[in-house]
VEXSE-758626 format. One line per 10 residues: number of its first residue (from 0); their letters; for each residue z, y, x of N, C-alpha, C. Coordinates in steps of 0.05 Angstrom, whole numbers, m for minus. Layout:
BEGIN
NUM) A) Z Y X Z Y X Z Y X | ... $
END
This chain:
BEGIN
0) MSLRPEPTPR) 0 m24 17 0 0 0 0 24 18 | m18 42 10 m19 66 25 m3 88 11 | 12 102 27 28 123 15 16 150 21 | 14 167 2 3 194 6 24 214 m2 | 23 236 9 43 257 1 37 266 m27 | 58 273 m40 56 281 m67 42 309 m68 | 22 311 m85 8 337 m86 26 359 m97 | 24 383 m85 40 406 m93 29 417 m119 | 47 419 m140 37 429 m165 26 457 m162 | 5 464 m175 m8 490 m173 7 509 m192 $
10) RPAAPRRDYD) 9 534 m182 21 555 m199 m1 568 m215 | 6 577 m239 m15 592 m255 m24 617 m240 | m50 622 m238 m61 645 m224 m56 671 m240 | m51 692 m226 m47 718 m239 m74 728 m250 | m72 743 m270 m97 754 m282 m114 767 m261 | m139 760 m259 m157 770 m238 m161 800 m240 | m161 810 m264 m168 838 m267 m146 855 m255 | m119 849 m259 m98 866 m247 m98 865 m217 | m103 841 m205 m103 838 m176 m125 855 m164 | m149 854 m176 m171 869 m166 m166 899 m167 $
20) RRKRRGLVRK) m153 907 m188 m148 936 m191 m129 946 m170 | m107 931 m164 m88 939 m143 m102 940 m116 | m119 921 m109 m133 920 m84 m151 944 m80 | m166 951 m102 m184 973 m100 m169 999 m96 | m146 1003 m110 m131 1027 m107 m120 1030 m79 | m111 1008 m66 m101 1009 m39 m122 1016 m19 | m146 1005 m23 m168 1012 m4 m175 1042 m7 | m175 1051 m30 m182 1079 m35 m162 1097 m21 | m135 1091 m23 m115 1108 m11 m117 1107 19 | m123 1084 32 m125 1080 60 m149 1095 71 $
30) AGRVVWRQPM) m172 1093 57 m196 1106 66 m192 1136 64 | m177 1146 45 m172 1174 42 m157 1185 66 | m137 1170 76 m121 1179 99 m139 1181 124 | m157 1162 129 m175 1162 153 m194 1186 152 | m204 1192 127 m224 1212 125 m215 1239 136 | m190 1248 133 m182 1274 143 m166 1273 169 | m156 1249 177 m140 1249 202 m158 1245 226 | m179 1230 224 m196 1225 248 m208 1250 260 | m220 1268 244 m231 1293 256 m209 1310 268 | m185 1310 256 m164 1327 268 m155 1317 295 $
40) VLGMVVLALG) m152 1291 297 m145 1279 323 m166 1284 344 | m191 1280 336 m214 1285 354 m214 1314 363 | m209 1333 345 m209 1361 352 m187 1368 372 | m163 1356 368 m141 1361 386 m148 1351 414 | m161 1328 416 m169 1317 442 m189 1336 456 | m209 1345 441 m229 1363 452 m216 1389 461 | m198 1399 445 m184 1424 452 m168 1421 478 | m154 1398 480 m138 1393 504 m155 1391 529 | m178 1377 526 m196 1374 549 m208 1401 556 | m215 1417 536 m226 1444 542 m206 1461 556 $
50) CGGGTGWLAW) m181 1461 547 m160 1477 561 m156 1468 589 | m156 1441 593 m152 1430 620 m175 1438 638 | m200 1437 628 m223 1445 644 m222 1474 651 | m215 1491 631 m213 1519 635 m192 1527 656 | m169 1513 654 m148 1518 673 m157 1511 701 | m171 1488 704 m180 1479 730 m201 1499 742 | m219 1509 724 m239 1528 734 m225 1554 743 | m205 1563 727 m191 1587 734 m176 1584 760 | m164 1561 765 m150 1556 790 m169 1557 813 | m193 1545 810 m212 1545 832 m222 1574 836 $
60) HEGWLGTVQD) m227 1588 814 m238 1615 816 m218 1634 830 | m193 1631 824 m173 1649 835 m166 1641 864 | m173 1617 872 m169 1609 900 m142 1597 906 | m124 1596 886 m97 1585 892 m96 1555 890 | m117 1542 879 m117 1513 878 m117 1501 906 | m134 1513 924 m134 1503 951 m108 1507 965 | m94 1530 959 m68 1535 971 m48 1514 963 | m49 1507 937 m31 1486 927 m37 1459 940 | m62 1453 943 m69 1428 956 m60 1427 985 | m63 1450 999 m54 1451 1027 m23 1447 1029 $
70) AIEGVGRRIV) m9 1459 1010 20 1456 1009 28 1427 1005 | 13 1414 986 19 1385 981 13 1368 1006 | m9 1374 1019 m15 1359 1044 6 1364 1065 | 16 1389 1067 37 1395 1087 62 1379 1081 | 70 1377 1055 93 1362 1048 89 1332 1054 | 64 1323 1049 58 1295 1056 60 1289 1085 | 51 1308 1102 53 1304 1131 83 1303 1140 | 99 1321 1128 127 1321 1135 141 1295 1127 | 133 1284 1104 145 1258 1095 136 1236 1115 | 111 1237 1123 101 1217 1142 116 1220 1168 $
80) AVVTPFKLAD) 122 1245 1176 136 1249 1201 164 1236 1201 | 176 1235 1178 203 1224 1176 203 1194 1177 | 183 1181 1164 184 1152 1160 168 1137 1182 | 152 1151 1199 136 1137 1219 150 1138 1246 | 146 1117 1263 159 1116 1289 142 1128 1312 | 117 1138 1306 99 1147 1327 106 1176 1334 | 118 1180 1357 126 1207 1366 109 1215 1390 | 102 1241 1391 85 1251 1413 101 1252 1439 | 88 1240 1460 100 1240 1486 82 1250 1508 | 55 1251 1502 36 1259 1523 11 1271 1510 $
90) VTLRGRDYVE) m1 1290 1524 m26 1303 1516 m46 1299 1540 | m68 1286 1535 m89 1283 1556 m111 1302 1550 | m120 1316 1571 m140 1337 1568 m164 1331 1586 | m188 1334 1574 m212 1330 1590 m232 1353 1585 | m245 1362 1606 m266 1383 1604 m257 1411 1610 | m232 1415 1620 m222 1442 1625 m229 1450 1654 | m243 1473 1656 m247 1486 1681 m237 1514 1682 | m243 1529 1661 m236 1558 1660 m212 1564 1642 | m208 1549 1620 m188 1556 1601 m160 1553 1613 | m143 1573 1607 m116 1572 1618 m99 1551 1603 $
100) PDDIRAALNV) m84 1535 1617 m67 1514 1604 m48 1526 1583 | m38 1550 1588 m20 1562 1568 m34 1568 1542 | m60 1575 1543 m75 1580 1519 m80 1554 1503 | m83 1532 1518 m87 1507 1504 m61 1498 1491 | m39 1501 1504 m13 1493 1492 m8 1510 1467 | m14 1536 1468 m9 1553 1445 m27 1544 1422 | m52 1537 1428 m70 1529 1407 m63 1502 1394 | m54 1483 1410 m46 1457 1399 m20 1460 1382 | m2 1477 1391 23 1482 1376 38 1457 1369 | 42 1440 1389 57 1415 1386 78 1414 1408 $
110) KTGDSLLAID) 97 1396 1405 118 1392 1425 126 1363 1426 | 138 1355 1448 147 1328 1452 166 1320 1429 | 161 1297 1418 178 1287 1396 167 1292 1369 | 145 1308 1367 133 1312 1341 120 1286 1331 | 120 1282 1305 107 1259 1294 77 1260 1299 | 66 1239 1311 37 1239 1317 20 1240 1292 | 29 1227 1271 13 1226 1246 15 1251 1230 | 35 1268 1236 39 1292 1220 23 1316 1232 | 11 1313 1256 m3 1335 1269 m30 1339 1254 | m35 1364 1247 m61 1371 1234 m82 1374 1255 $
120) LQAARKRLEA) m99 1353 1258 m119 1353 1279 m140 1375 1275 | m149 1378 1250 m170 1398 1245 m161 1426 1250 | m136 1432 1243 m126 1459 1248 m123 1464 1278 | m114 1443 1293 m112 1446 1322 m139 1450 1335 | m159 1436 1325 m187 1439 1335 m197 1468 1331 | m193 1478 1307 m202 1506 1301 m188 1526 1319 | m163 1522 1324 m149 1541 1342 m159 1539 1371 | m166 1515 1379 m177 1512 1406 m204 1526 1408 | m221 1523 1388 m247 1535 1388 m247 1565 1385 | m224 1576 1378 m221 1606 1377 m216 1618 1404 $
130) IDWVESATVE) m211 1601 1424 m207 1611 1452 m234 1619 1463 | m235 1642 1477 m261 1653 1486 m278 1633 1502 | m266 1618 1519 m281 1601 1537 m291 1575 1523 | m279 1568 1500 m284 1542 1488 m308 1545 1469 | m328 1528 1473 m351 1526 1455 m346 1506 1433 | m334 1483 1439 m327 1463 1419 m304 1446 1430 | m290 1433 1411 m267 1417 1419 m263 1394 1400 | m251 1373 1410 m243 1350 1393 m214 1344 1399 | m199 1336 1379 m171 1328 1382 m168 1301 1368 | m158 1281 1383 m155 1254 1373 m127 1243 1377 $
140) RRLPNALFVT) m118 1226 1359 m93 1212 1363 m98 1187 1379 | m80 1181 1398 m81 1156 1412 m54 1143 1409 | m52 1125 1390 m27 1111 1384 m19 1094 1409 | 7 1093 1415 29 1101 1397 40 1129 1401 | 32 1144 1423 47 1168 1428 32 1190 1442 | 5 1192 1439 m10 1211 1455 m31 1225 1438 | m38 1249 1447 m61 1264 1437 m82 1265 1459 | m108 1263 1451 m130 1264 1471 m147 1288 1463 | m149 1308 1480 m164 1332 1475 m188 1334 1494 | m212 1339 1482 m236 1342 1497 m247 1370 1492 $
150) LTERRAVAIW) m253 1385 1513 m264 1412 1511 m292 1413 1522 | m309 1428 1508 m335 1436 1520 m334 1466 1523 | m334 1475 1548 m330 1503 1554 m357 1517 1556 | m357 1542 1550 m380 1559 1555 m384 1561 1585 | m408 1564 1594 m414 1567 1622 m424 1595 1628 | m411 1609 1645 m420 1636 1653 m445 1634 1670 | m464 1651 1664 m489 1652 1680 m492 1678 1694 | m476 1698 1687 m478 1724 1699 m452 1739 1697 | m450 1760 1713 m427 1779 1711 m439 1806 1705 | m430 1818 1683 m441 1844 1675 m422 1866 1685 $
160) QNGNEYTLID) m434 1885 1700 m419 1908 1710 m424 1931 1691 | m404 1939 1677 m405 1961 1658 m385 1983 1667 | m395 2002 1683 m377 2021 1695 m361 2007 1717 | m334 2008 1713 m316 1995 1732 m307 1968 1722 | m317 1960 1699 m309 1934 1687 m329 1912 1693 | m319 1888 1697 m336 1865 1702 m330 1844 1681 | m350 1835 1667 m347 1816 1645 m365 1792 1649 | m355 1769 1645 m371 1744 1647 m389 1742 1622 | m414 1732 1626 m433 1729 1605 m443 1701 1605 | m445 1689 1581 m457 1662 1579 m487 1664 1573 $
170) KQGRTVRAKR) m501 1641 1570 m530 1642 1568 m539 1653 1541 | m521 1655 1521 m528 1668 1495 m522 1698 1495 | m513 1708 1518 m506 1736 1520 m478 1743 1510 | m462 1723 1503 m435 1728 1493 m417 1735 1516 | m401 1755 1513 m381 1763 1533 m358 1744 1532 | m347 1737 1555 m325 1718 1557 m303 1731 1573 | m281 1737 1560 m258 1749 1574 m244 1727 1590 | m234 1734 1613 m220 1715 1630 m199 1729 1646 | m177 1715 1650 m155 1727 1667 m162 1725 1696 | m181 1708 1703 m189 1705 1731 m219 1697 1731 $
180) MPPGAETLLL) m232 1703 1754 m259 1694 1756 m261 1664 1761 | m280 1651 1749 m282 1622 1751 m291 1614 1779 | m288 1589 1787 m298 1579 1813 m328 1583 1814 | m338 1593 1837 m366 1598 1841 m376 1624 1829 | m358 1642 1821 m366 1667 1809 m383 1684 1828 | m379 1680 1854 m394 1696 1874 m424 1690 1874 | m432 1667 1862 m460 1659 1861 m473 1667 1835 | m458 1678 1816 m469 1686 1790 m487 1711 1793 | m506 1713 1776 m524 1736 1775 m508 1761 1766 | m513 1783 1780 m500 1808 1772 m518 1824 1755 $
190) LGGVAAPDHV) m508 1832 1731 m524 1847 1712 m514 1876 1711 | m533 1894 1707 m527 1922 1703 m543 1934 1681 | m534 1956 1670 m548 1970 1649 m535 1966 1622 | m538 1987 1606 m527 1986 1578 m541 1964 1562 | m526 1948 1548 m537 1926 1531 m551 1905 1547 | m546 1902 1573 m559 1881 1588 m552 1853 1577 | m527 1847 1569 m521 1821 1559 m538 1813 1535 | m546 1832 1519 m563 1826 1495 m590 1815 1502 | m598 1819 1527 m625 1810 1535 m624 1789 1557 | m601 1778 1563 m599 1759 1584 m615 1733 1578 $
200) GELLLLLAYE) m617 1726 1553 m633 1702 1546 m662 1706 1553 | m673 1730 1548 m701 1736 1556 m704 1735 1586 | m684 1745 1600 m686 1745 1630 m686 1717 1641 | m669 1700 1630 m668 1672 1640 m694 1658 1635 | m706 1663 1612 m732 1651 1606 m753 1661 1625 | m753 1686 1631 m772 1698 1650 m769 1685 1678 | m744 1682 1687 m739 1672 1714 m748 1643 1716 | m748 1628 1694 m755 1600 1695 m785 1596 1701 | m801 1617 1698 m830 1614 1703 m836 1613 1733 | m819 1626 1750 m824 1626 1779 m798 1620 1794 $
210) PAISRQLRAA) m791 1595 1795 m765 1588 1808 m763 1597 1837 | m785 1597 1852 m784 1605 1880 m773 1633 1884 | m782 1652 1867 m772 1679 1868 m744 1681 1856 | m740 1666 1834 m714 1668 1820 m691 1659 1838 | m696 1640 1856 m674 1631 1874 m665 1653 1893 | m682 1673 1897 m675 1695 1915 m661 1719 1900 | m659 1716 1874 m649 1738 1858 m619 1742 1861 | m611 1768 1865 m583 1774 1868 m572 1789 1844 | m588 1807 1833 m580 1824 1811 m604 1832 1794 | m598 1840 1769 m618 1850 1751 m607 1873 1734 $
220) VWVGQRRWNL) m623 1894 1732 m614 1918 1718 m633 1923 1694 | m620 1925 1670 m635 1931 1646 m639 1962 1644 | m664 1971 1646 m670 1999 1650 m682 2011 1625 | m670 2033 1616 m681 2049 1594 m684 2033 1568 | m667 2013 1564 m668 1996 1540 m696 1984 1535 | m711 1978 1557 m738 1967 1552 m748 1948 1573 | m736 1948 1598 m748 1931 1618 m728 1925 1640 | m735 1906 1658 m717 1897 1680 m727 1907 1707 | m707 1914 1724 m711 1916 1753 m696 1892 1766 | m710 1877 1782 m698 1854 1795 m692 1861 1824 $
230) ILSNGVEIWL) m669 1853 1834 m661 1859 1862 m656 1832 1876 | m672 1827 1897 m670 1802 1912 m647 1804 1933 | m640 1781 1943 m618 1780 1963 m624 1795 1988 | m650 1799 1995 m657 1815 2019 m660 1844 2013 | m653 1853 1989 m654 1881 1981 m680 1891 1969 | m700 1874 1967 m725 1882 1955 m722 1885 1924 | m733 1908 1914 m732 1912 1885 m759 1906 1872 | m758 1893 1849 m782 1887 1834 m780 1901 1808 | m798 1920 1803 m798 1935 1778 m817 1923 1759 | m807 1910 1739 m824 1896 1719 m831 1915 1696 $
240) PADDAVAAFH) m854 1910 1683 m862 1927 1660 m846 1920 1635 | m848 1939 1616 m834 1934 1590 m849 1914 1574 | m876 1913 1577 m893 1894 1562 m905 1873 1580 | m905 1849 1571 m918 1826 1585 m906 1823 1613 | m880 1822 1615 m866 1818 1641 m873 1791 1653 | m879 1771 1636 m885 1744 1646 m910 1745 1663 | m931 1758 1653 m957 1760 1668 m952 1775 1694 | m936 1796 1694 m930 1811 1719 m915 1793 1739 | m897 1777 1729 m882 1759 1746 m900 1738 1759 | m918 1727 1743 m938 1708 1754 m955 1722 1776 $
250) RLAKLDAQHK) m963 1746 1770 m980 1761 1789 m965 1765 1815 | m939 1772 1814 m923 1776 1838 m921 1751 1854 | m917 1728 1840 m915 1703 1855 m940 1696 1870 | m963 1701 1859 m989 1696 1873 m992 1714 1897 | m985 1740 1894 m987 1759 1916 m968 1752 1938 | m944 1743 1931 m925 1736 1952 m934 1711 1967 | m946 1692 1952 m956 1668 1966 m978 1675 1985 | m995 1695 1979 m1017 1702 1996 m1010 1722 2018 | m992 1741 2012 m988 1763 2031 m958 1766 2039 | m941 1749 2030 m912 1751 2037 m901 1779 2032 $
260) LLSREFGVVD) m906 1789 2008 m897 1816 2001 m866 1819 2002 | m853 1798 1993 m824 1800 1989 m808 1796 2015 | m822 1789 2036 m808 1785 2062 m817 1805 2083 | m832 1825 2076 m842 1845 2095 m826 1871 2093 | m838 1893 2102 m823 1918 2104 m821 1933 2078 | m831 1922 2056 m831 1937 2031 m803 1935 2017 | m794 1958 2007 m769 1958 1993 m771 1957 1963 | m795 1966 1952 m799 1966 1923 m827 1955 1918 | m828 1937 1899 m854 1926 1889 m855 1935 1860 | m873 1954 1854 m875 1966 1828 m898 1953 1812 $
270) LRLPDKLYLR) m891 1938 1791 m910 1923 1775 m912 1935 1746 | m904 1959 1742 m902 1970 1715 m930 1975 1703 | m950 1979 1719 m977 1983 1708 m993 1956 1711 | m1007 1948 1691 m1019 1921 1691 m1042 1919 1712 | m1056 1941 1718 m1079 1939 1736 m1074 1952 1763 | m1049 1959 1769 m1043 1971 1795 m1018 1960 1806 | m1015 1961 1833 m992 1952 1847 m983 1974 1866 | m958 1983 1864 m948 2003 1882 m926 1991 1900 | m928 1996 1925 m909 1986 1945 m896 2010 1959 | m870 2008 1963 m855 2029 1978 m842 2016 2002 $
280) RRGAGGDSTP) m846 2029 2025 m834 2018 2049 m804 2025 2050 | m790 2008 2065 m761 2013 2068 m757 2038 2085 | m736 2052 2080 m729 2075 2096 m718 2067 2123 | m710 2087 2138 m699 2082 2165 m674 2065 2164 | m658 2069 2143 m633 2053 2141 m637 2027 2126 | m662 2019 2120 m667 1995 2106 m669 1998 2076 | m664 2022 2066 m665 2027 2037 m692 2041 2031 | m701 2036 2006 m725 2048 1996 m718 2073 1980 | m736 2092 1979 m732 2115 1963 m735 2107 1934 | m714 2113 1917 m716 2104 1889 m739 2118 1875 $
290) GPA) m752 2103 1858 m774 2114 1842 m767 2118 1813 | m785 2129 1798 m778 2133 1769 m776 2106 1754 | m760 2106 1733 m756 2082 1717 m774 2083 1693 $
END
């Protein structure tokens, strides 16, 4: 005999019409609440985003957002300094010839025992590159306890005499202040004349065309804001024209190769006119009578 569970007696069903009416009324009330709440919530979200975006734009426009970020970064570095064991014990420097050590120390602005991870490398680099002699710099961490600094210094190519003052000039014509003359300063080209540094690039380009003559050059004077007078180590003066100085320089090199003009008794070689050459003999004392500029 198979046993089956006793079937559960069915309850009489409620009238269908009343059940349907309650269900429809509930749906209507629920749909009514959604109809007016959803746009309101959406509008509040859009308003909040708009205010946030406007505040961010205003912060950027006023410039104080970057200041706040810098302050946060500074706090972060100080926290790192407290929790990290890497302390500065040594600074290694490469590429220094002219820059004073005291200027480098002041630019780095660090001391023994500072947290290596808390040092702002970019700020230190910018301070180094603000030094007159420094063209570019890099600052690196060398864990566990060192900084490694590499400098690329400007190179002086001339000394500009302006009255009683002497200023070092680099190849771009920038003046470089220095507490002392660099090694080998006695071999640098001596410049004279108002605004001569502004035209040193043109002069260097001109000299590159005739290296044999350029190696004998001792000084160059920028005359009348328009042309150069070159003075060789043996005292010979070369007066170049204001226009097409390169052609005149080539012409001089050919004449010197043929007639040894620059090693004879002439004190001035005047090339200011394109179709003429004027020579002046040295005076009794070895000097030539100065001519018009």
